[in-house]
N, C-alpha and C positions, 0 to 999 in steps of 0.2 A: 082594180089594182091587183096585180099579180106579182110573181117573182121577177118577171122581166122588168117591170117598172122599178122594182127595188134595186136590181143590178144596174139599171141605167142611171139611177140617181147617185151611185157611188162615185166619189171623186177618182179620176184616173190615176192620181198620184198614189192613192191607196192600192190600186191594182199593181202599180209598178213596185211598190214596197212589198206587196205580197209575193210578187215574182222573185224579188231578192231573198225574201225569207224562205221560199220554196227551194231556190237554188242552193242556198247555204244550208238549210236544214236537212234536205234530203241527201245532199252530198255528205254531210257529217254523219247522218244515220247510216248511209251505205258504207262509209269508212269504218264506223264502229262495228257494224254487223260483220264486215269482212275481217276485222281484227279479232273479233270474238270467235269466229269460226276457225281462223287460222291459228290464233294463239292457243286455243284449247287443244288443238291437234298437236301443235309443237310441244306443249307441256306434256301431253299424254304420251306422245311417241318418244319424247326425250328421256322418259324413264327407261325405255328399252335400249335406245341408242343416243347417249348424251351428245355425241358428235354433231347431231343435226340441229341443235339449238341455235348455234350462231349463224350457220349458213342459211337457214330457213327464215331468218329475220328479214330477208329480202321481200318475202311475201307481206310482212307487216308494213314495210316501206311502200310497197305498191298500194296497199289499202290506204295508207295515210296520204298518198298523192291524190287520191280521189277527193278527200276533204279539201286539199289545197286547191284543186281545180274549182271547187265551188266557191272558195274564198276569193280567188282571182276574179271569177266572173261576177261575183256579188259587188266587188269594188268597181269593176267596169260599169256595171248597171247603176250603182249609186251615183257615179260621176255623171251619168246621163241626166239625172234628175235635178242637178244643181241649178238654182236660179229660176225655179218654176213660179209663175204668177198665181195669185189666188184664183180659184175656179168655182163657178156655179154652173150646174148642168142646165142648159136650155132645152126646150122641147126638141129642137133639131139643131145639133151643133154644126157650125160652119166656120171656115177660116182657121184661126189659131185654136179655137175650141175643138174643132174636129181633129186637128193635128195632135192636140193634147190627149184626146180620148184614144186615138190610134196609138200614140206612143205609150200610154199607160198599159193598154191591153197587150201591146207588143212585148213590153218588158215582162208582163205576167206570163206570156207564152214562152219567152226565153227562160224564165225561171223554172217553169214546169218542165221544159224539154231538158235543160241542163240538170235539174234536180233528179228527175227520174232516170236519166241515163247514168248519172253517177251513183244513184241508189243501186241500180241493177249491176253496174260495174263493180261496186264494192262487194256485193253478194257473189258475183262471178269470181272475182279475185280471191275472196275468202274461201269459197268452195274448192277452187283449184289449188290454192295455197295449202288448204287442209289435206287434200289428196297428195300434194307434193311432199308435205312433211311425213305423212304416213307411208307413202311409197319409198321415200328416202330412208326411212328407218328400216324397211324390209330389204330393199335393194338399192345401194348407193348409186348405181349407174343410172337410175331413173331420174335423178335430180335435174340434170340439164334438160332432158326431154320434157319433164313436167314444168320446168321454169319457162320454156318456150310457150307452152299452152297458157301459162299464167300471164305472160307478156301480151299475148293476143287478147286475153280477157281484159287486161288493163287498157288496151287500145280503145275499148268501148268508151271509157271516160274521156279520152282525148277526142274521139269523134263527137261526143256530146258537147265538149267545150268549143270545138271548132264550129259546130252548127250554131251554138249559142252566140259566138262572136259574130258570125255572119248575120244572124237575126238582129242582134243588138246594134250592129253597125248602121242599119237603116233607121234606127230610132232617133228622133230629134224632138225634144220638148221645146215649145216656143219659149223664148226668153222673156223675162218679166219686163 
């Protein structure tokens, strides 16, 4: 008996819920990390140039959008699990049992891909938002240029949610 036997014995619904937890958890961590990076720079640079405090809040909104992406996909994933029958893992799953195992592991993969893309998106938006705030405090003409870089960083989260939607679209749990 090794680790492979242990992982094979785990209910696929558990893997699906772990995927939901990863999608939601890593997205929120990414958003919080980005807000931390951006917010501290806005507060610090706001001492020198108070005018930047309001217009650089756009960076905070971009970071918060990352968490919303995770919530949206977590809701979509949770709706896929509705009405799942009781499950016991056979030695070789066939039919509905095999479909249930595939669906559970697929949702786990969806959660991992969405969660990690949103985690790194939040960090990217936070770092670029921090640079935007500091650059805007020094030279106001840099704001629009830095904001464009930040928008491209925010697109990483959109790419992650699109990939997650495509992955989750093929997932079907057998009905009870």
